[in-house]
N, C-alpha and C positions, 0 to 999 in steps of 0.2 A: 504494500500500500504506500502511495506517495506521501511525503512529509513536507513540511514548510521549507526545509533546506533545499529540497529538489526544486520547489517552485521558485525560490530565490535564485538558484543557480541558472535555471532555464530563462528567467526574466533578466538576469544580469544585474541584480540588485542585492541588497543586504536582507537578512532575515527580518531585521527591525522594520525595514521599509514595507515588506509584505505584511507584517503585523499591523503597521499603521493603516494600510489600505483596508484590512479586515475590520479594524476597530474604529476607523474614521477618526483617529485621534488628532491628526494634523494634516496640513496640506501636502498632497503629493501631485506632481505635475501630471497633466492629463495623459501625455505620451507614456510616462512611466506606469501610471495606473493601468493603461490599456495593455502594456506588455505583461504586467502581473496577472491581470484578469485572463489574458490569453494563455499564460502559463498554467494557471489554475485549471482552465478548461482542458488543456492538453494532458495534464497529469491526473486530472480527476480528483485533485486534493480538495476535500471539504471537511474541515475539522468538527464542525457542529452545525446545528440547525440555524443558529443566528448568522453564522458566516455564510451558509448556503443562501439564505434570504438576501444577505447583503450583496453577494455576487450576482444573484438574479436581478436585483434592483439596479446595479451599476453596469452590468454587462449586456443587458438584453432590452433596453428601452429605446425604441426608435419611433419617431413621430412622422406621420405622413400628412402633409398640408395639402388640402384639396379644396376645390370650389364647393359651395353649398349645392349648386345644381350641376350635375355631370352632363357632359355631352357623351356620345358613344365612344369617341376616341379616348377621352379621359377615363371612362369606365374601364376600357380595355387595359390601359397602362396601369391603372390602380390595381386591377386584379393580378397582373403580372408581378408588380412590386410587392404586394401583400403576400403572394405565394412564395416569392423568393426570400422575403424576410422570415417567413415561417420556417423555410428550409434551413435557414441559418440559426434557427432557435431564438430569434429576437422576439421580445414582446413588442407589440405594435400599438401605438396610440393614434387616434384619428383626430385631426384638427381642421375644422371647416372655416373658410373665410370667403366672404363675397367680395365684390369690388368696392364696397363701401368702407371708408376709412375707419369708422367705428367698429365694424365687424372684424377688420384686420387687427385692430388694437386689442380687441377681446381675445382673438385667437393667440396673439403674442403673449398676452397675460397668462393664458392657460399654459403655454409652452414654458414660460418662466417658472410657474408654480410646479410643473412636473419634472423639471430638471432632467431633460432628455440627454441621452448619450449621442444621438445623431438625428438628423432630419432629412427627409426627401421631400422636396417641394414640387408639386405637380402642375401648378399654374402660376401665372404672373401675379406678383403682389406690388402694390403701389406705395406702401408706407415704408420710408427709409428706416424706421425703427427696427424692422425685422433684421435687415442686414447688419445694422449697427450692433444690435444685441448679440446676434450669433457670432459676429467677429470678435467682440470684446470677450465673450464667454468662451471663445475657441471651441464652439460646438461644431463637430463635423457636419457639413451640409452639402447636399447634391441637388442641383436643379435638373429635373427630368423633363424632357421634351422642348425646353426653351433655353435661350441664352440671355443673360442679363449682365452686360459688361461692368456695371457699377457694383455688382455683388462680389464679395470675396469668397466665391464658391464655384467649384467646377460644374460644368453643364454637359449633359448628354443631349445632343440635338442634331438636326439636319440644317442645311442652308435653305431656309424657307424662301428666301428671295430668289435663289437660283431655281429651286423646285417650281415655284410659281411661274417663272420665266419659261421653263421647259413645258409646263402645261399649256401656256399661251402659244408658245412656238409650235406646239402640236396642232393647234387650231389654224395658225397661220400657214403651216405646211399643207394643210388640207384646203387651202384657198380662201380662208376667212380673213377679212381685213377690218370689218366692222364688228368688233368684239366688245361686248359689255362685261362688266364685272360687278359682282355682289360682294361688297366688303363689310367691315364692321368697325365699330367706334371704340370699343372698350380696351382692347389689349394691343400691345406692340406687335404681336404676331400678325395681326391684320395689316398693320403698317408695312411690315416686311413683305408680306405676300402681295400687297397692293403695289409695292415698289417693283417687285418682280414682273408684275403685269405691265407696268409702265416701261420697264427696261426692254421687255420683249417687243413691245410696239415700236419703241424708238429704234431698236436694232433693225427692224424691218421697214423703217421709214414710214411708219403709220402714225398719223397725227392723233394725239389724245383728245377725245371728245368727252367733255364733262357730262354730257347728257347720258353717256354710257356707263357712268359710275353711280351706284346707289349704295347707301350705307344702311345696314341693318343694326338695330339696337341690341339684339341678342343673336344667338347662333343656332336657333331651333329650326325645324322643318317648317313650322308655321311662319317664322320670320322670313324664311326663304320664299315662301308662297307670297307673302305681302311685299317683299322686296321685288320680286318678279313683276307683280302688279304695278308697283310704282315705276319700275323701269319701262314697262310697256306704255304707261301713260306719258312718259317723257319722250320716248322714241320708239318707232316700230321698224327701224331700218337695220338693226343689228341682226347678224346671222349666227352668232355664237355667243355663249355666256361662260365666263369663268367665275365660279363661286369659291370663296376662300375656305369653305368647309364642305364636307359631303352633305351634312344636314341641310345647309342652305341650298345646295345643288338639287337635292331630292325634292325639297319644297318647291323650288322654282320649276322643276320639271312637271310637278303636279299642276301648278298654275297654268303653264303653257298647254298641257294636255287638256285641261278643263276649257281652255279657249279654242280647242279643236286643232291645235298644232301637233304635228308628228315629230317625235324625236328619234333619230337625228335627221330625218328627211327634210324637215322645215327649219330646224334649229339644232345646233350642236351644243352640248353642255359638258363641262369638265368640272370635277370637284377636287377636293384635297383632303387626304387622311386615310383613304381606303378603309373606312369602317366596315364592319361585317355586313351591314345592310346594303352597302353599295353594290354587292354582287348578287343581290336578291330582288332589287327593284326592277321595274320594266320601263325602258330598257336598262340593262345593267350599266352602271356608271363608269365612265372613263375617269380616272383619278390619279392623284399622286399618293404612292404608298410609302409610309414611314416604316422603318424596321422596328416595329413596336416591341416585339419579343426581345430582340437584342437590346433595345433601349432600356427596357425595364430591368433586364438581367444585369446590364452594365452599371446601372444606377446603384443597385444593391451591392454589387461586387466592389465598386469604387468606395461607397460609404463604409463597407466592412473594412476595407484596407485603411481608410482614414481613422476609423475607430480603434483599430488594432495598431496604429502607428506605422503601418507599412507605406502609406501614401501621405506625403506632406505638402506637395506643391499643388497650386490651383491649375489644373490641366483640363481644359475642355476636350471633349471627345466629339468629333464631327463624324457623323455616320452618313452613308450613302442613301439615296432615295431612288424610287423607281416610278416611271410613268406606266400605269396599267391601262392599256388600250382595250376598252370594251365596246359596248354598242350605242353609247349616247353621243358619239361623234362620228362624222362622216365627211367626205369630200363635198365642198360647196358645189351645188348644182347650178 
């Protein structure tokens, strides 16, 4: 049976330091604590019930910060992250935050009270207090699915701007030059995807027509339906639509079909995210696929490395994306 000396030797610290971690008698650096906890896990050393509870408390508490209302893509990434955390034997806490400043601050206060060992953030936050607190407290943090340059935390993401440009270039390659876009207002991911749309048009020497841009307040299918209606009221000359999420694209398709238009014979539509529903709607949706399984797995692996002291630098991981060509786009007739 392992003893405290073996734990100390494996962690590269003194026996008294291991004892301080168990008894929480004085401050021990986070990196040192992580090495000790990892050594305890490897050796299986648990001297008594109180120590076992202490180890569980300090070694297995990870928070997932997520929006109050999930879209399908966020639901998928959440499921992957939660599953991987469970496989690493982490206890998981869930923290919900809307885009309202008050809700974000409430979420931050909960995080402060729970004294987490690590955090994975699944959606963009607007309050600088989050980044400031996590940085000062040196809490390992990973941003999953998006990049925030102002944050002192690594991100697992794709180049959304380039991916959006690829989606629009697909339409241009099929002969479309009057291309509308359904964007959003709340998050910077919308800004990045909208920028990709503009870049693709500029590269093809296509003038940007403001009448072809409509902003949705949310990212639901109903919002996509309403956005398509507003777009049609502004202009009826566009032959293709790029929607910055699949939900918006699916809602827009339904509106156009209700008006008697055929997709893609009369109008081509491209989405973004490759949610599960995108391959079951009719017609099946052409979209940008993010490597969601890899994204979720890497987020957890990176966080685990940070918690155990193996990873120290802020290194973003840029993943590839794929254009999935299905039945909602066609050559302009």
